[in-house]
N, C-alpha and C positions, 0 to 999 in steps of 0.2 A: 683696581677698578671693580666695584661690586657688580654682581649679576642679579638682575631682577627678573622673576618669572612673569610671563604674560598672564594677566588675569583671565579667568575662564568666562565664558559667555553668561554663566549662571550668576556671576557676582560682578555685575558691571559697576564701574566706579563713576562717581559724580565728577563733573568737570573740575570742581574745586579740589577734590581729592587728587586728581591727576596732576594738577598744577603743583600741589603741595609735595607729591612724591617726586616730581621733577626738580623742585627747588632744593630738596634735602641733599641729594648727591652733589649739587653745585656748591652749596654752603660748606659741606664737608671737604670738598676739593679745595676750596679757597682757604679754609683753616689749615689743611695739611700743607698747602703750598706756602702759606705764611710761616709756618714752623720751619719748613725747609729753607726758605729765604733767610730767616733770622739765623739759623744754624750756619749756613754758608757764609753769611756776612761776618759772623763772629770768628770764623776760621780763617778769614783772609787778613793777614797781618797788615798789608798795605791799606786795606779798607779802614781798619782801626786807626791807622796813622792819620789818614786824611780826615776821618770823622771825629775822632776824640782829641788827638794830640795837637793838630794844627790850630783849631780854634782856641784851645787853651793857651798855646804859646803866643798867639796873636794878642789875646787878652792881656797876658802878663807883659808882653813887649810894649804895647801902646800905653798901658796903665802905668808902667814903670817910667816911661819917658816923660809923662806928664805934659804932652804937647797938645792934647785934645782941648779945643775951646769949650769953656763952660759959661753958664749964665747964672748970676745971683749966687745962691748957696749951693748950687750943684757941684758935685765932685766929678772928676773925669770918669770914674767908674760908672756913674749914673748914665752917662752918654754911651760909654763903651759896651757895657754888658748887653743892652738890647741889640746893638750892632753885631756883637759876637754870636749871640743867639741866632740872629738872622743868617750869619755866615755858616753856622753849624747846620741849619736847615738846608742851605744851598749845597754844602759839601756832602751831606748824606743823600738828599733827595735827587739832586741834579748830577753831581759828579760821580759819587760811588755807585749809586743805583744805575745811572745811565750807562756808565762804562761797563759795569759787570753784566748788565742785560745785553748790551751790544755784543760782547764777546760770547755770551751764552748763545745768542742767536747766530753769530758767525760760525761757531763750532758745531752747530746742529743740536745743542742741548735742548733748546726750546721746541724743536721739531717734534720730539716725542710727546710733548704735552698736547699737540694738536689732535691726537686721537683719544684724549682723556675727557672726562666730564667738565674740565676747566675751560670756559670760553675765554676769548681774548680779554674781555673786560674784567673777567675774574682774575686773570694774571695781574692786571694793573692794580686791582684792589688788594690782592695779596702782597704785592711789593710795597704799596703805600702803607699797609698795616705794619709790615716789618720795619719800614723806615721810622714809623712813629715809635716803635719800641726802642730802636737804637737812639732816637732823639731824646727819649726819657733819660737815658744815661748821660747824654751830652748836656742836657739842661742841669742835671744834678751836679755834674763836674764843674761847669762854668759858674753856676750860682754859688757852689761851695767855695770856689776860688775867690769870687768877688766878696763873699761874706767874711771869710777867714783872713784873706790877704789885704783887703782894702776897706773893710768895714761897711760894705754895702748893706743897706736895709731896704726891704721891699716897700714900694709905694704903689699907689694906684689900685687897679683891680686885677686880682689873680685870675678871675674868670675871663676877663677881657684878654689878658695876656695868653692864656691857654687857647682861646678862640683864634687869636691872630696866628699863633704857632700852628694850629691845625690847618688854617687856611693857607699859610705859607707852605706847609708840607704838601698839601694837595697841589698847589701850583708848581712847586719845584720838582716833586716826584713825577708829576705828569709831564713836565718839561723834559726830565731825564728819560722817561719812557718814550716820549715822542722822538727825541734825538736817536735813541737806540733802535727805534723801529723804522726811522726814515733814512738813516745814514749808515754807511759802512762802519765797522768797528773802529778802524783807525780814524775816520773822520769824527766819530762820536768822542773818541779819546781827546782829540785836539779841540773839538768844539766845546765840550763840557769844561775842560780846563781853561780855555780861552774866555768863556763866559764867566767862570768863577773869578778870574783875575780882573775882568772888566767890572763885575759887580763889586768886587772888593775895593776898587779904586773909585768908581763912579756910582756906587749904589747907596751911598749914605751910611755905610756901616762904620767907617772910621772918620771920614771927613764930611761934615754937614753939607748938604746940597747948596745951602745959601752962601757958601764960600766959593762956589763955582761961578763962572760967567753966566750972565742972565740968559744968553742964547742957548746954553746947555741945560740950565736948571729946569726949564719947563718940560722938555722931552724926557729927561732922565727921571723926573718925578713920576712919570706915567709908567715906568718899568716896574716889574714885580719886586725887584730887589729893594728899591726905594720905598715902595708901598709896605713891604714887610718890616723894614727898619723903622720907618716912621710910625707904623701901626703899633709895634712893640714899645717904642718910646712913649707913645701916647697912653698905652695901656698901663705902663709902669710909672706914669706920672711925670714924664720928662717931655716938656714941649707942648703940653696941653692936649686936648682931644684931637684925634686923628681919624674921625669917622670917614672922611673921603678916602684916606689911604686904605682903610679896611674894605671899603666897597670896591676899590680898584683891585685889591688883592683877591677878593672873592670872585670878581669878574675874570681875572687871569686864571684862577683855579678852575672855573667852569669851562673856559675856552680850551685850556691846555689838556684837561682831563678828557674832554670830548675829542680833541684832536688825537690824543694818544690812543684812546679806545677804538676810534674809527680807522686809524691808519696803521696800527701795529700789525705786523705779520710775523708768523712763527719762524720763517726762514727767509 
């Protein structure tokens, strides 16, 4: 923690300068915490398993079975890749981040940050930034497997796909932080994994929602998992435009980020 000398009365600071000097330590603290979060994530073998290996194995498994329904000239990989990208976001932002943060809180690791220049919202931002960096590796791995193994070629808008991935990261990283701050570590472990399995089955990642009974289709389409999967497919040219899904995902991101920032406690 840096020490700042109190300015003398002869050299008063303007209000704007005072705000700027206060913002600098916070930004440095966020960047330092982001580096620390990324380093700790890469050192956890179980985290790398859930974030990198599991989505890749699921892609290979379902693509090899060739049981995914297709339309027109679409190939199974055209439907599966956006869904696996969505699962990668969930596994990193909600499961790995949520569980790791919950146990850091449980063991008192986060308590020491309470006396640092890093505010609660700054910790949320640092963790979201570290998640984005891990996801860059996930996207590269999944897209590489799809291109090399199944001849996938990009369609649609790359910018739109990146925007949807960013919104999905915001939503699910915030959900992971909310679980970690609201529940005990053991409850977060069970809840994050339970939600992941639920979204895997009913989130539209592997099975299209229109194959489910109508009584389930409507409520499930409102959930962030379906909005992320549909938004990615629309951005990558599968299933047409999905503007409504992107708006729902953005709304979830704002709500969950606010909930995480307002309710998170150091201990």
